[in-house]
N, C-alpha and C positions, 0 to 999 in steps of 0.2 A: 781335557786337552790331550791326553795320551791317546784317546780314541781318533782324534783328528790326525795325528802323526801316522797312526797305524793304518788308516784308510789311504792316506796319501801314499804310503809305502807299498800298498797293495794295488795301486791304480796301474792299468795298462798304459803302454805308450800310445800316442796317437797314431792312427793309421798313416801310411805313406800317401800324399795326395796324388802322386803320379805326375808325370810330365817334367820337363826341366824349365824352371822359371827363367833361366838365362837365355833360352832360345824363344824366337817369335812365334813358333808354331805350336799346335797342340792345344789342349784344354788348359785354360787358365787356373792357377791354384786357387781353390776357394770359390770357384765361379759358380755363384748361384743366381738363378733368374729372378730378378727384381721387377722387371717391366710390367707385368700384368698386376702384381700387387700395388705398385705405385699408381697405375691408372685407376684401379678400383678405390684406392684411398682417396685420391684426388676427386673422383666422381662423387663419393659419399661426402667429402668436405664441401664440394659446391652445392649439393642438394641440401645439406644441413644449413649452410650460410644463407641459401636462397630461401629456405623456410623461415629462418630467423628474421630476415628483412621483411618478408610478407607479414608475418606476425607482429612485428613492431609498427608496420604501417597500417594495420588493421585497427590497432588500439588507439591511433590518433584520430 
């Protein structure tokens, strides 16, 4: 328990994300690209689902 408090006390502050969230311009705070990861996940889900449907129809 003491070790937990000691490591929290030694932790560095998070870096400044930059930009001003109040203004409309600039880089959004925490802006990470999720577009390609989402497309890859949806493609893999469709392939997996299609394979399951084909396998279920072959068994009948």
